[in-house]
C-alpha positions in Angstrom: 147.2 -66.7 -63.3 145.0 -65.4 -66.0 145.9 -63.3 -68.2 143.9 -59.9 -68.0 143.6 -57.4 -70.2 143.0 -54.1 -68.9 141.5 -51.0 -70.3 140.0 -47.9 -69.2 137.6 -45.1 -70.4 137.6 -41.8 -69.4 139.7 -43.2 -66.2 143.6 -43.6 -66.0 144.5 -46.9 -64.4 147.2 -46.8 -61.9 149.7 -49.1 -61.1 147.8 -49.5 -57.8 144.7 -50.3 -59.2 146.7 -52.9 -61.6 148.1 -54.7 -59.0 144.9 -55.1 -57.1 142.8 -56.3 -60.3 145.5 -58.9 -61.1 145.9 -60.0 -57.5 141.8 -60.4 -57.0 140.5 -61.5 -60.8 143.9 -63.1 -61.6 143.5 -65.6 -59.2 140.1 -67.1 -60.0 141.5 -69.5 -62.5 141.7 -71.8 -59.6 137.8 -72.2 -59.3 137.8 -73.4 -63.1 138.4 -77.3 -63.9 141.7 -77.6 -65.5 140.9 -78.3 -68.6 139.4 -74.9 -68.9 141.9 -72.7 -67.4 144.1 -70.2 -69.4 141.8 -68.8 -71.6 141.7 -65.0 -70.7 140.0 -61.6 -68.9 139.1 -58.4 -70.3 138.5 -55.8 -67.9 137.1 -52.4 -68.8 137.0 -49.6 -66.0 135.0 -46.2 -66.9 134.1 -43.5 -65.7 130.3 -43.2 -66.0 129.2 -39.3 -66.0 125.5 -40.3 -66.6 125.4 -42.2 -63.6 124.3 -41.3 -60.0 127.0 -40.0 -57.7 127.2 -43.2 -55.8 127.8 -45.3 -59.2 130.8 -43.2 -60.3 132.9 -45.9 -61.7 131.6 -48.9 -63.8 133.7 -52.0 -64.4 133.0 -55.4 -66.8 134.8 -57.9 -66.7 134.5 -60.6 -68.9 135.8 -64.2 -68.2 136.5 -66.1 -71.9 135.7 -70.0 -71.1 134.6 -72.5 -73.7 131.2 -72.1 -74.2 129.2 -68.7 -73.3 131.8 -66.2 -71.6 131.1 -65.1 -68.0 130.7 -61.5 -67.2 129.9 -59.3 -64.5 129.5 -55.8 -64.4 128.6 -53.4 -61.6 129.1 -49.7 -60.6 130.0 -48.4 -57.5 131.7 -45.2 -55.8 135.3 -46.7 -55.4 136.8 -48.6 -58.2 138.4 -51.2 -56.0 135.2 -51.9 -54.3 133.6 -52.1 -57.9 136.9 -54.9 -58.5 135.8 -56.6 -55.4 132.1 -57.0 -56.0 132.8 -58.0 -59.9 134.9 -60.9 -58.3 132.5 -62.2 -56.1 129.7 -62.3 -59.0 132.3 -63.9 -61.1 133.0 -66.5 -58.1 129.3 -67.6 -58.1 129.1 -67.4 -61.7 131.9 -69.9 -62.2 130.8 -72.1 -59.5 127.4 -72.4 -61.6 129.5 -73.0 -65.1 131.3 -76.1 -63.1 129.0 -77.6 -62.0 127.5 -77.8 -65.3 130.5 -78.5 -67.4 132.1 -80.9 -64.9 131.5 -85.0 -65.6 129.3 -86.2 -62.4 131.1 -88.4 -60.2 130.6 -92.1 -60.1 130.4 -93.1 -56.0 132.1 -96.9 -56.0 129.6 -97.7 -53.2 126.8 -97.1 -55.7 128.2 -99.0 -58.9 128.9 -101.9 -56.5 125.7 -101.7 -54.8 124.1 -101.9 -58.7 125.8 -105.3 -58.7 125.1 -106.9 -55.8 121.3 -106.2 -55.5 120.6 -108.1 -58.5 
């Protein structure tokens, strides 16, 4: 479970939303490589008065990993749907991060084919 630091600007985060964020975003560490886990996450939710009516709540989630941090930003009318969208964005970025930072697997068949063809 990722340790999440929640902050709210111009918005009071209730217990229901805290539990929802911990359930949705706290379980993203299972997608990270084991050596890159337990780095932490900061989530900032704020009411955007300058935004359009349909972009009332803005969320910024920053997942701290080795190398550059993974950031997801979104704005919607509902804070719960903003968390869902941020979760999907983070999953996509974690998948790319994992492909880039995980060592390539060597297939045993290819390894033996290399020596038998000589």
